[in-house]
C-alpha positions in Angstrom: 100.5 58.9 1.6 97.3 56.7 1.7 94.5 57.6 4.0 96.0 57.5 7.5 94.3 56.6 10.9 95.7 57.8 14.3 96.1 55.2 17.0 97.4 55.1 20.4 100.1 52.5 21.7 102.0 52.1 24.8 105.7 51.6 24.9 107.9 51.1 27.9 110.0 54.3 28.8 113.5 52.6 27.9 112.1 51.7 24.5 110.6 55.0 23.8 113.8 56.6 24.7 115.5 54.6 22.1 113.0 55.4 19.4 113.4 59.2 20.2 117.1 58.9 20.2 117.0 57.4 16.7 114.3 59.8 15.6 116.5 62.6 16.7 119.3 61.2 14.9 117.6 60.5 11.6 115.6 63.7 11.7 112.5 62.1 11.5 109.1 62.0 13.7 107.9 59.2 15.7 105.1 58.3 13.3 107.5 58.0 10.3 109.8 55.7 12.3 106.9 53.7 13.7 105.6 53.4 10.2 108.9 52.3 8.5 109.5 49.9 11.6 106.2 48.3 10.9 106.7 47.9 7.3 109.9 46.4 7.9 108.7 44.1 10.5 105.8 42.9 8.1 108.3 42.6 4.9 110.6 40.3 7.1 107.6 38.1 8.3 106.6 37.5 4.9 110.3 36.8 3.7 110.1 34.2 6.7 107.0 32.6 5.6 108.1 32.3 2.2 111.4 30.5 3.2 109.1 28.1 5.4 106.8 27.5 2.6 109.8 26.7 0.2 111.4 24.3 2.8 108.2 22.5 3.1 107.9 22.3 -0.6 111.4 21.0 -0.9 110.9 18.5 1.7 107.7 17.2 0.0 109.3 17.2 -3.4 112.3 15.3 -1.9 110.2 12.6 -0.5 108.1 12.3 -3.8 111.6 12.3 -5.9 113.0 9.6 -3.6 109.7 7.4 -4.3 110.0 7.9 -7.8 113.6 7.0 -8.1 113.1 3.9 -6.0 110.2 2.8 -8.3 112.4 3.6 -11.4 115.3 1.6 -9.7 113.1 -1.2 -9.2 112.0 -1.1 -12.9 115.7 -0.8 -14.0 116.6 -3.8 -11.8 113.8 -5.8 -13.4 114.8 -4.8 -17.0 118.5 -5.8 -15.9 117.4 -9.2 -14.7 115.3 -9.8 -17.9 118.2 -8.9 -20.0 120.6 -11.1 -17.9 118.0 -14.0 -18.3 118.1 -13.4 -22.2 121.8 -13.6 -22.3 121.8 -16.8 -20.3 119.6 -18.2 -22.7 121.9 -17.4 -25.5 124.9 -19.1 -24.1 
């Protein structure tokens, strides 16, 4: 394990009792349990942040894609109009 630093934390008695119960069941010590819980919390926070960033990106890309499709639709409509005008000239 990398260099460690000892810290003090305060927990409500009910939470400490739950931790101690889990520690006993898993045959670990409090430090191992708290370390793993903190790693899990950090990992989950990163996942949430990544999902939020992806949602934001998809929203932004969706708006850009909509704008581009509307421009393309306008261009297609103009091309269609010119084509119909040329057909009308041939009649």
